[in-house]
C-alpha positions as CSV (number, residue, x, y, z in Angstrom):
1,M,11.1,30.3,-5.8
2,Q,9.7,27.6,-3.5
3,T,12.1,26.7,-0.7
4,K,10.1,24.0,1.1
5,N,9.5,20.5,-0.2
6,D,5.7,19.9,-0.6
7,R,6.3,16.1,-0.5
8,D,3.7,15.6,-3.2
9,A,5.3,12.3,-4.2
10,W,4.6,11.0,-0.7
11,L,1.4,12.7,0.1
12,K,-0.5,12.3,-3.2
13,G,0.9,9.2,-4.7
14,P,3.2,7.7,-7.4
15,N,2.1,10.0,-10.2
16,K,3.1,13.2,-8.4
17,R,6.5,14.9,-8.2
18,C,7.9,16.8,-5.2
19,S,8.4,20.5,-5.7
20,L,11.9,20.4,-4.3
21,L,14.0,17.3,-3.9
22,P,16.2,17.1,-0.8
23,E,19.9,17.6,-1.5
24,P,21.5,14.2,-2.1
25,Q,23.7,13.0,0.8
26,A,26.8,10.9,0.6
27,H,25.4,8.7,3.4
28,P,21.6,9.2,3.4
29,H,20.0,8.2,6.7
30,R,17.0,5.9,6.7
31,L,15.3,5.7,10.1
32,I,12.1,4.5,11.7
33,L,10.7,6.6,14.6
34,L,8.7,5.0,17.4
35,G,7.2,6.6,20.5
36,A,4.1,6.9,22.5
37,P,1.7,9.9,22.2
38,G,3.3,12.8,24.1
39,V,7.0,11.9,23.8
40,G,7.6,14.6,21.2
41,K,8.3,12.3,18.3
42,G,6.8,14.7,15.7
43,T,9.1,17.5,16.9
44,Q,12.1,15.2,16.7
45,A,11.1,14.2,13.2
46,V,11.2,17.9,12.1
47,L,14.6,18.5,13.8
48,L,16.1,15.3,12.3
49,S,14.7,16.0,8.9
50,E,16.4,19.4,8.9
51,H,19.7,18.0,10.3
52,F,20.0,15.1,7.9
53,K,18.2,16.7,4.9
54,A,16.0,13.6,5.0
55,C,12.3,13.5,4.0
56,H,9.7,13.0,6.7
57,L,7.5,10.1,5.6
58,S,4.5,10.1,7.9
59,T,1.6,7.7,7.0
60,G,-0.7,9.9,9.1
61,D,0.1,12.8,6.7
62,V,-0.9,10.5,3.8
63,F,-4.2,9.7,5.3
64,R,-4.9,13.4,6.0
65,A,-3.9,14.4,2.5
66,A,-6.1,11.6,1.0
67,K,-9.2,13.3,2.4
68,N,-8.5,16.4,0.3
69,T,-7.4,14.5,-2.9
70,P,-10.0,14.5,-5.7
71,A,-11.5,11.0,-6.4
72,N,-10.0,10.9,-9.9
73,E,-6.5,11.4,-8.4
74,Q,-6.8,8.8,-5.8
75,S,-4.9,5.5,-6.1
76,A,-6.8,2.2,-5.5
77,A,-5.2,1.9,-2.0
78,M,-6.1,5.5,-1.1
79,T,-9.7,4.9,-2.0
80,V,-9.8,1.7,0.1
81,A,-8.2,3.5,3.0
82,L,-10.6,6.4,2.8
83,G,-13.5,4.0,2.8
84,C,-12.3,2.3,5.9
85,M,-11.9,5.6,7.7
86,A,-15.3,6.8,6.7
87,R,-16.8,3.6,8.2
88,G,-14.8,4.1,11.4
89,E,-12.7,1.0,10.6
90,L,-9.0,0.5,11.1
91,V,-7.1,0.5,7.8
92,S,-5.7,-3.0,7.2
93,N,-2.0,-3.9,7.2
94,K,-2.4,-4.9,3.6
95,T,-3.8,-1.5,2.6
96,V,-1.2,0.5,4.6
97,L,1.6,-1.5,3.0
98,R,0.1,-0.8,-0.5
99,L,0.1,2.9,0.2
100,V,3.8,2.7,1.2
101,A,4.7,0.4,-1.7
102,E,3.0,2.9,-4.2
103,R,5.5,5.5,-2.9
104,S,8.5,3.2,-3.1
105,K,10.5,5.9,-5.0
106,C,10.4,7.9,-1.8
107,L,12.4,5.1,-0.2
108,H,15.2,6.0,-2.6
109,C,15.2,9.7,-1.8
110,G,18.7,11.1,-2.0
111,G,18.4,12.7,1.3
112,G,17.2,9.5,3.1
113,F,13.9,9.2,5.0
114,L,12.4,9.2,8.4
115,M,9.5,6.7,8.5
116,D,6.9,7.9,11.1
117,G,3.6,6.0,11.9
118,F,4.6,2.9,10.0
119,P,5.2,0.1,10.9
120,R,2.9,-0.2,13.9
121,T,2.8,-4.0,14.1
122,V,5.2,-6.9,13.6
123,A,3.3,-7.9,10.5
124,Q,3.8,-4.5,9.0
125,A,7.5,-4.5,10.0
126,K,8.0,-7.8,8.2
127,A,6.2,-6.5,5.2
128,L,8.3,-3.3,5.2
129,E,11.5,-5.4,5.6
130,K,10.6,-7.4,2.5
131,L,9.7,-4.2,0.6
132,L,13.0,-2.6,1.5
133,A,15.0,-5.7,0.5
134,E,13.2,-5.7,-2.9
135,Q,14.1,-2.1,-3.3
136,N,17.7,-2.7,-2.3
137,V,17.4,-0.1,0.5
138,K,19.0,-0.6,3.9
139,L,17.4,0.7,7.1
140,D,19.9,2.3,9.5
141,A,18.2,2.3,12.8
142,V,14.8,2.3,14.7
143,L,14.7,5.2,17.2
144,D,12.5,4.5,20.2
145,Y,11.6,7.6,22.2
146,E,10.7,6.9,25.8
147,L,9.2,8.8,28.7
148,P,7.8,7.8,32.1
149,L,4.0,7.6,32.2
150,K,3.7,10.4,34.7
151,T,5.6,12.7,32.4
152,I,3.5,11.8,29.4
153,I,0.3,12.5,31.5
154,A,1.7,15.9,32.6
155,R,2.5,16.8,29.0
156,L,-0.8,15.7,27.5
157,S,-3.2,16.7,30.3
158,G,-1.8,20.2,30.3
159,R,-2.8,20.8,26.7
160,R,-5.6,23.2,25.9
161,T,-7.1,23.6,22.4
162,C,-9.0,26.5,21.0
163,A,-12.6,25.6,20.2
164,N,-12.6,28.0,17.2
165,C,-9.2,28.0,15.4
166,K,-7.9,24.7,17.0
167,A,-4.6,26.4,18.2
168,V,-2.9,24.3,20.9
169,Y,-1.5,25.7,24.2
170,H,-0.1,24.1,27.3
171,I,-0.8,25.4,30.8
172,E,2.8,25.3,31.8
173,S,5.1,25.3,28.7
174,L,3.0,27.4,26.3
175,P,0.2,29.2,28.2
176,S,-2.1,31.7,26.6
177,K,-1.7,35.3,27.6
178,V,-5.2,35.3,29.2
179,E,-6.1,32.0,31.0
180,G,-8.7,30.1,29.0
181,V,-8.6,32.5,26.0
182,C,-6.9,31.9,22.7
183,D,-4.2,34.5,21.8
184,T,-5.0,34.2,18.1
185,C,-8.8,34.4,17.8
186,G,-10.1,35.0,21.3
187,G,-12.0,31.7,21.4
188,P,-12.4,29.6,24.5
189,L,-9.8,27.0,25.3
190,F,-10.8,23.5,26.4
191,Q,-9.2,20.2,27.4
192,R,-9.9,17.5,24.8
193,E,-11.4,14.3,26.2
194,D,-8.5,12.2,25.1
195,D,-6.1,14.6,27.0
196,Q,-7.7,13.8,30.3
197,P,-5.4,11.7,32.6
198,E,-7.6,8.6,32.7
199,S,-8.0,8.6,28.9
200,I,-4.2,9.0,28.5
201,R,-3.6,6.0,30.8
202,V,-5.9,3.9,28.5
203,R,-4.2,5.1,25.4
204,M,-0.8,4.4,26.9
205,A,-1.8,0.8,28.0
206,A,-2.9,0.1,24.4
207,Y,0.3,1.6,22.9
208,T,2.5,-0.4,25.3
209,K,0.7,-3.6,24.5
210,N,0.9,-3.1,20.7
211,A,4.4,-1.6,20.6
212,A,6.2,-4.3,22.8
213,P,6.3,-7.0,20.1
214,L,7.4,-4.5,17.5
215,K,10.3,-3.3,19.7
216,R,11.3,-6.9,20.3
217,F,11.3,-7.5,16.6
218,Y,13.8,-4.7,15.9
219,K,15.9,-5.4,19.0
220,R,16.5,-9.0,17.7
221,R,17.8,-7.4,14.6
222,D,20.1,-5.1,16.6
223,M,18.4,-2.0,15.2
224,L,16.5,-0.6,18.2
225,V,18.0,2.6,19.6
226,R,16.4,3.7,22.8
227,I,16.3,7.5,23.4
228,A,15.2,9.2,26.7
229,A,12.8,12.0,25.6
230,A,12.9,13.9,28.9
231,G,13.8,17.6,28.9
232,T,13.6,20.1,26.1
233,P,13.3,19.1,22.4
234,G,16.8,20.3,21.9
235,E,18.2,18.1,24.6
236,T,16.4,15.1,23.2
237,F,17.7,15.9,19.7
238,E,21.3,16.0,21.0
239,R,20.8,12.6,22.7
240,T,19.5,11.2,19.4
241,I,22.5,12.4,17.5
242,E,24.9,11.0,20.1
243,A,23.0,7.7,20.1
244,L,23.3,7.4,16.4
245,K,27.0,8.3,16.4
246,S,27.6,5.5,18.9
247,T,25.5,3.1,16.8
248,N,27.0,3.9,13.4
249,D,30.5,4.3,12.2
250,Q,29.5,7.2,10.0
251,Q,30.4,10.8,10.7
252,L,27.0,12.4,11.2
């Protein structure tokens, strides 16, 4: 018996069915997660998904799954997105929205959802707002995970990746047993170019510029919930739950 949802309806498109549907909740939570690289947003998505029994809807996962989807099983939007990625182009707002709209039944998931990676722009946020209204689905909150730049640099610049098996370590929080050597396969560990401090600063400047209008959009709608992402993942998770409790009248 399979105990983990394979999320096929989200990853592979509207004609697929998930192997295991989340348990229906009396008050399903529908949340958007924002946060710069290095804040631990992905880890929080896992913790929140387990806590609320909600489905993690990551557009990044859709793009990765599309690369392994046979051509005869790809939707029109998936084919267009793959073409853009193959040419090194950004996937347009219109195409990303089509990918999400194709999966609109996931927005009605009985366990709720955590939207991760979308929206990234105000145009996408407006389009999602319209789509949710058409689906008669109400968004609960937008969680904005924040960390000081110096902390993000320390987190990302300390990462080391195995050249062979791609396992990821951290020189402080998750070091390998032998410095510079992968515990799993014995391969050499290296620092990715985009994990070097100057590269991180460039990425953060771009993220801040692009995210600021999006945050203002949701703040004007009184939906933005700011979460300090310092400390351990468990501490950040507890702050998230407390922030949602103070935002909503529901018993979480």
